[in-house]
C-alpha positions in Angstrom: -0.1 0.0 0.1 1.3 3.2 -1.2 1.8 6.3 1.8 -0.2 9.8 1.2 2.6 12.2 -0.5 4.1 15.1 1.3 3.4 18.2 1.8 6.1 19.8 -0.5 5.2 17.4 -3.2 1.3 18.7 -3.3 2.2 22.3 -3.9 4.6 21.5 -6.4 1.5 19.5 -7.8 -1.0 22.8 -7.5 1.3 24.4 -10.0 0.6 21.8 -12.9 -3.4 21.9 -12.5 -4.7 23.0 -15.5 -2.0 22.7 -17.9 -0.6 19.7 -20.0 1.3 17.1 -18.4 2.9 13.8 -19.3 2.7 11.0 -16.6 4.5 7.7 -17.2 3.3 4.7 -15.4 5.1 1.3 -13.7 3.8 -0.3 -17.3 5.4 1.7 -19.2 3.0 3.4 -21.0 2.7 7.3 -21.2 -0.6 9.4 -21.3 -0.7 13.4 -21.7 -3.5 15.4 -21.1 -4.6 18.5 -18.9 -4.3 18.2 -15.0 -7.7 18.4 -13.7 -7.0 17.3 -9.9 -5.5 15.4 -7.8 -5.1 14.0 -4.0 -2.7 13.0 -1.6 -2.2 9.8 -3.1 -1.4 11.1 -6.4 -4.7 9.8 -7.9 -4.9 11.9 -11.0 -7.4 13.2 -13.2 -6.5 14.0 -16.5 -8.9 15.7 -19.2 -8.1 14.8 -22.6 -6.0 12.6 -22.1 -4.0 10.6 -24.8 -2.2 7.3 -24.4 1.1 7.6 -26.4 3.1 4.7 -28.1 6.1 4.6 -30.7 3.2 3.2 -33.3 0.1 5.6 -32.2 -1.7 7.8 -30.5 -5.0 6.8 -28.8 -7.3 9.3 -27.5 -9.0 8.4 -24.3 -11.3 11.8 -22.7 -11.5 12.0 -19.1 -9.5 9.8 -17.1 -8.5 8.2 -13.6 -5.3 7.2 -12.9 -4.3 5.5 -9.9 -1.6 7.1 -7.9 0.3 4.3 -6.8 0.5 3.4 -10.8 2.4 6.5 -11.6 6.5 7.1 -11.5 6.6 10.5 -13.4 4.7 13.8 -13.6 6.2 16.2 -15.8 5.0 19.4 -18.1 4.2 18.3 -21.3 6.3 20.0 -24.1 
């Protein structure tokens, strides 16, 4: 079971709300979308999300991402 994320991390995450982010998951999947909200467990809601692979891009729309599967969150270029 994952532990809650620390306060400094949550403050940093607040800067990404309503901006496009790139999220890498444990499975290797990469998602790009607008960060709508998050919680202390790093569960994310992405708007206009897309799953990005080397071969294609798959549109997902509004997507919930479980925090325990998140490896990296970064602003999208």
